[in-house]
C-alpha positions as CSV (number, residue, x, y, z in Angstrom):
1,M,0.0,0.0,0.0
2,L,1.3,3.4,-1.0
3,S,1.9,5.7,1.9
4,Y,1.4,9.5,2.0
5,A,3.2,11.7,4.5
6,R,1.4,15.0,4.0
7,I,-2.2,15.2,2.6
8,L,-4.0,18.3,1.4
9,M,-7.7,18.1,0.5
10,T,-10.2,20.6,-0.9
11,G,-13.9,20.1,-0.3
12,A,-13.4,18.3,3.0
13,S,-16.6,19.8,4.5
14,G,-18.8,18.7,1.6
15,F,-21.0,15.7,1.3
16,V,-18.2,13.3,0.1
17,G,-15.4,15.1,1.9
18,R,-17.1,14.6,5.3
19,R,-16.9,10.9,4.7
20,L,-13.6,10.7,3.0
21,A,-11.7,12.7,5.7
22,P,-12.1,10.2,8.5
23,A,-11.5,7.3,6.1
24,L,-8.2,8.9,5.2
25,Q,-7.3,9.4,8.8
26,A,-7.9,5.7,9.4
27,A,-6.1,4.6,6.3
28,Y,-3.0,6.9,6.9
29,P,-2.8,7.3,10.6
30,A,0.8,8.7,10.4
31,A,0.0,11.3,7.8
32,A,-0.2,15.0,8.5
33,L,-3.6,16.2,7.2
34,A,-4.7,19.6,6.0
35,A,-7.8,21.0,4.3
36,I,-8.6,24.1,2.3
37,A,-11.9,25.6,3.5
38,H,-13.9,28.7,2.8
39,G,-14.0,29.7,6.5
40,P,-14.0,28.5,10.1
41,S,-17.4,26.9,9.8
42,D,-16.0,24.5,7.2
43,T,-13.2,23.2,9.4
44,C,-12.6,19.5,9.4
45,P,-12.0,17.9,12.9
46,A,-8.4,16.7,13.4
47,W,-7.2,18.5,10.2
48,T,-5.2,21.6,9.9
49,T,-7.4,24.1,8.1
50,F,-6.4,26.8,5.6
51,C,-9.3,29.2,5.3
52,V,-8.9,30.4,1.8
53,D,-11.1,30.6,-1.3
54,L,-10.0,28.6,-4.3
55,A,-10.4,31.7,-6.4
56,D,-7.7,33.4,-4.3
57,A,-4.6,32.5,-6.3
58,D,-2.2,34.0,-3.7
59,G,-3.9,32.2,-0.8
60,I,-3.8,28.9,-2.6
61,N,-0.2,29.3,-3.4
62,E,0.7,30.0,0.2
63,A,-1.4,27.1,1.5
64,V,0.3,24.6,-0.9
65,R,3.8,26.1,-0.4
66,S,3.6,26.0,3.4
67,W,2.0,22.6,3.7
68,R,4.0,20.9,0.9
69,P,1.7,17.9,0.4
70,N,2.8,14.8,-1.4
71,L,-0.9,14.0,-2.0
72,V,-3.5,16.6,-3.1
73,I,-7.2,15.5,-3.2
74,H,-9.4,17.9,-5.1
75,L,-13.0,17.5,-4.2
76,A,-14.3,21.0,-4.0
77,A,-16.9,21.9,-6.7
78,Q,-20.1,23.6,-7.4
79,S,-21.8,20.2,-7.8
80,S,-25.6,20.6,-8.3
81,V,-26.4,20.5,-12.0
82,G,-30.0,21.5,-11.1
83,Q,-29.1,25.0,-9.9
84,E,-26.4,26.0,-12.3
85,A,-28.3,28.3,-14.7
86,E,-28.4,31.2,-12.3
87,L,-25.0,30.4,-10.8
88,A,-23.0,29.8,-14.0
89,E,-20.4,32.4,-13.1
90,A,-19.9,30.9,-9.6
91,T,-19.8,27.4,-11.1
92,W,-17.0,28.4,-13.5
93,R,-15.1,30.3,-10.8
94,I,-15.1,27.4,-8.4
95,N,-14.7,24.5,-10.7
96,S,-12.3,25.9,-13.3
97,V,-10.6,28.9,-11.9
98,G,-10.2,27.1,-8.6
99,A,-8.6,24.1,-10.5
100,L,-6.3,26.5,-12.3
101,N,-5.1,28.1,-9.1
102,L,-4.6,24.8,-7.4
103,A,-2.8,23.2,-10.4
104,C,-0.4,26.2,-10.6
105,A,0.3,26.1,-6.9
106,I,1.1,22.4,-7.1
107,A,3.4,22.9,-10.1
108,R,5.4,25.6,-8.4
109,A,5.7,24.1,-4.9
110,V,5.3,20.4,-5.0
111,P,5.7,19.3,-8.7
112,G,6.3,15.7,-7.9
113,S,3.2,15.2,-5.8
114,M,0.2,12.9,-6.4
115,V,-2.9,14.7,-7.5
116,F,-6.3,13.0,-7.1
117,N,-8.8,15.0,-9.1
118,V,-12.5,14.2,-8.6
119,S,-14.3,15.0,-11.8
120,T,-17.8,13.7,-12.8
121,G,-19.4,11.3,-15.2
122,E,-21.4,14.2,-16.4
123,V,-18.5,15.1,-18.7
124,Y,-19.6,12.4,-21.1
125,G,-22.9,14.2,-21.7
126,S,-24.2,13.4,-25.2
127,S,-22.0,10.4,-25.5
128,F,-24.3,8.6,-23.1
129,L,-26.7,8.4,-26.0
130,N,-24.4,5.8,-27.6
131,G,-24.4,3.5,-24.6
132,P,-22.4,3.1,-21.4
133,A,-19.4,5.4,-21.2
134,S,-15.9,4.1,-20.7
135,E,-12.8,6.2,-20.0
136,T,-12.1,6.4,-23.7
137,T,-15.6,7.6,-24.6
138,P,-15.4,11.2,-26.1
139,L,-16.3,14.0,-23.7
140,S,-19.5,15.8,-24.8
141,P,-20.7,17.8,-21.8
142,R,-24.1,19.4,-22.0
143,S,-24.3,21.6,-18.9
144,V,-22.5,24.4,-17.2
145,Y,-21.4,22.1,-14.4
146,A,-20.2,19.4,-16.8
147,R,-18.3,21.8,-19.1
148,S,-16.6,23.4,-16.1
149,K,-15.5,20.1,-14.8
150,A,-14.2,19.0,-18.2
151,A,-12.2,22.2,-18.4
152,A,-10.8,21.5,-14.9
153,E,-9.6,18.1,-16.2
154,A,-7.8,19.8,-19.0
155,I,-6.3,22.3,-16.7
156,F,-4.7,19.7,-14.5
157,E,-3.5,17.8,-17.6
158,D,-1.9,20.9,-19.1
159,V,-0.6,22.7,-16.0
160,L,0.9,19.9,-13.9
161,P,4.5,19.1,-14.8
162,P,5.5,15.7,-16.3
163,E,6.9,14.5,-13.0
164,S,3.6,14.9,-11.2
165,H,1.1,12.0,-10.9
166,L,-2.5,12.8,-11.9
167,V,-5.4,10.4,-11.3
168,T,-8.8,11.7,-12.4
169,V,-11.9,9.9,-11.3
170,R,-15.3,10.3,-12.9
171,P,-18.0,9.1,-10.5
172,L,-21.5,8.8,-11.7
173,N,-24.5,9.6,-9.5
174,H,-23.9,8.8,-5.9
175,T,-25.9,9.7,-2.8
176,G,-26.4,8.8,0.8
177,A,-27.2,10.2,4.2
178,G,-26.2,13.8,4.5
179,Q,-26.7,14.8,0.8
180,D,-28.9,17.8,0.6
181,E,-32.3,18.3,-1.1
182,R,-31.0,19.8,-4.4
183,F,-30.4,16.2,-5.5
184,V,-33.2,14.0,-6.7
185,L,-33.3,11.0,-4.3
186,P,-32.7,13.1,-1.1
187,S,-35.5,15.5,-2.4
188,F,-37.9,12.6,-2.6
189,A,-36.9,11.2,0.8
190,A,-37.1,14.6,2.5
191,Q,-40.6,15.4,1.0
192,I,-41.9,12.0,2.1
193,A,-40.5,12.4,5.6
194,R,-42.3,15.8,5.9
195,I,-45.5,14.3,4.6
196,E,-45.4,11.5,7.1
197,A,-44.7,13.9,9.9
198,G,-47.7,16.0,8.9
199,L,-45.4,19.0,8.1
200,A,-46.4,19.1,4.4
201,P,-49.5,18.3,2.4
202,P,-49.7,14.8,0.8
203,K,-48.2,15.9,-2.5
204,L,-44.7,15.1,-3.7
205,Q,-43.1,17.3,-6.4
206,A,-41.0,15.5,-9.0
207,G,-39.3,16.2,-12.2
208,N,-38.8,13.7,-15.1
209,L,-39.4,10.3,-13.7
210,N,-38.6,8.4,-16.9
211,V,-34.9,9.2,-17.1
212,E,-32.5,6.3,-16.2
213,R,-29.4,6.9,-14.1
214,D,-26.4,4.9,-12.8
215,F,-26.5,5.3,-9.0
216,L,-24.0,4.3,-6.3
217,D,-24.0,4.5,-2.5
218,V,-21.5,7.1,-1.4
219,R,-19.9,4.5,0.8
220,D,-19.0,2.4,-2.2
221,V,-17.5,5.5,-3.9
222,I,-15.3,6.2,-0.8
223,D,-14.2,2.6,-1.0
224,A,-13.2,3.0,-4.6
225,Y,-11.2,6.2,-3.9
226,L,-9.3,4.5,-1.1
227,L,-8.5,1.5,-3.2
228,I,-7.2,3.8,-6.0
229,L,-5.1,5.9,-3.6
230,A,-3.5,2.8,-2.1
231,G,-2.6,1.5,-5.6
232,T,-1.6,4.5,-7.6
233,E,1.9,3.2,-8.1
234,A,0.4,0.6,-10.5
235,L,-1.1,3.4,-12.6
236,P,0.5,5.5,-15.3
237,R,1.4,9.1,-14.4
238,R,-1.8,10.2,-16.1
239,A,-4.8,8.0,-15.4
240,V,-8.6,8.3,-15.6
241,L,-11.0,5.9,-14.0
242,N,-14.8,5.7,-13.9
243,V,-16.6,4.9,-10.7
244,A,-20.0,3.5,-11.7
245,S,-22.3,0.6,-11.1
246,G,-22.8,-0.1,-14.8
247,Q,-26.6,-0.5,-14.2
248,A,-29.3,2.0,-15.1
249,R,-32.3,2.6,-12.8
250,R,-35.3,4.6,-13.8
251,I,-35.9,7.5,-11.4
252,G,-39.6,6.6,-11.2
253,D,-38.8,3.1,-10.1
254,L,-36.6,4.3,-7.3
255,L,-39.4,6.7,-6.2
256,D,-41.7,3.6,-6.2
257,V,-39.4,1.9,-3.7
258,M,-39.8,4.9,-1.3
259,V,-43.5,5.0,-1.9
260,A,-43.7,1.3,-0.9
261,A,-41.7,2.0,2.3
262,S,-43.8,5.1,3.2
263,T,-46.3,5.1,6.1
264,R,-48.7,7.6,4.4
265,S,-50.2,7.8,0.9
266,F,-49.6,10.9,-1.2
267,E,-50.0,12.2,-4.7
268,V,-47.0,12.6,-7.0
269,E,-47.2,15.8,-9.0
270,I,-44.9,16.4,-12.0
271,D,-43.3,19.8,-11.9
272,P,-42.0,21.0,-15.3
273,A,-39.7,23.5,-13.5
274,R,-37.7,20.5,-12.2
275,F,-36.9,19.3,-15.7
276,R,-33.4,20.0,-16.9
277,P,-33.0,21.5,-20.4
278,A,-29.9,19.4,-21.2
279,E,-31.3,16.1,-19.7
280,I,-30.6,12.9,-21.6
281,P,-32.8,9.8,-21.2
282,R,-30.1,7.3,-20.0
283,A,-26.7,7.7,-18.5
284,V,-24.6,4.6,-17.5
285,G,-20.9,4.3,-16.8
286,D,-18.5,1.5,-17.6
287,S,-16.2,0.9,-14.6
288,A,-14.5,-2.3,-16.0
289,A,-11.0,-0.7,-15.6
290,L,-11.6,0.1,-11.9
291,R,-12.9,-3.4,-11.3
292,R,-10.1,-5.1,-13.3
293,R,-7.2,-3.1,-11.7
294,F,-8.4,-2.9,-8.1
295,G,-11.1,-5.6,-7.7
296,W,-13.7,-3.0,-6.6
297,V,-17.3,-4.0,-6.5
298,P,-20.2,-2.1,-5.0
299,K,-21.3,-3.5,-1.6
300,H,-24.6,-1.7,-1.2
301,S,-27.7,-2.2,-3.4
302,V,-29.6,0.8,-4.8
303,D,-32.8,-0.3,-3.1
304,E,-30.9,-0.4,0.2
305,L,-29.6,3.0,-0.5
306,V,-33.1,4.4,-1.3
307,V,-34.7,3.1,1.9
308,G,-31.7,4.3,3.9
309,L,-32.2,7.8,2.6
310,L,-35.8,7.7,3.7
311,T,-34.7,6.5,7.2
312,Y,-32.2,9.3,7.4
313,W,-34.6,12.0,6.5
314,R,-37.3,10.7,8.9
315,A,-34.7,11.0,11.7
316,R,-33.6,14.4,10.5
317,I,-37.1,15.9,10.2
318,S,-38.2,14.5,13.6
319,A,-35.1,16.3,15.2
320,E,-35.9,19.6,13.6
321,P,-37.4,22.3,15.9
322,I,-41.1,22.9,15.2
């Protein structure tokens, strides 16, 4: 197992980062750990925190120069594709300008480091229309979020020096306890929990229920990241890996699983405002390379994931002050 002496992570306080941070602490107990965060409220327990915006080139330079990591994990992103239209400028600033500042800082201060860039399967975009996307599938992003993440991939490829190691992962949809309501499955679960608690009328708002997506439990995604990080010496200096189940599930069928587990009946109302203009009918990833190289397989079923989301939101809603 490859060891890392000094780790620096962006996005440590986000949905995935909150789970990856303690997993890294357990996997690398001797490592010095640091996170780049927007402010004190985003601090990560047991991690040294640099409170600096990714758009602040000087601040990022200083954080990387002073910490001198030999592993940089880049998780920070404007990640909700559903809210990007009104936040296009912020999406590009965070996802692309932030990547440029980070890549430049790494190239100057720690050019031989390992960089683990978390991108997204959304970069395949229109190519999903031709079937499951593998790492060699052409990128054809259809949204602001996806285009900004594809640009970030190119930035790391171009700016990092040849002696650096770059692993880019492209996870497809993943969710779990703690993901907020901007995302489709947590939105369903939260609405149902409020209906059950009598805090909302018996009517659930939904977007396009006929699209099919490749879903993973965030715990399986974390497992994949840890396996890749531990085995990066077996990868070329520039590597790309999909993290995907390889299975498509219709959104409406996953809602049906929650409906069956609900304690109250309710109406499902289709809201055209929840439809995405760049939506494609079916998006599935091919993760054969990840499975072949690292023996990774998902441990959690999607049905288990969906019911777990409902359980989480019931507990969260019941704990909220009235």
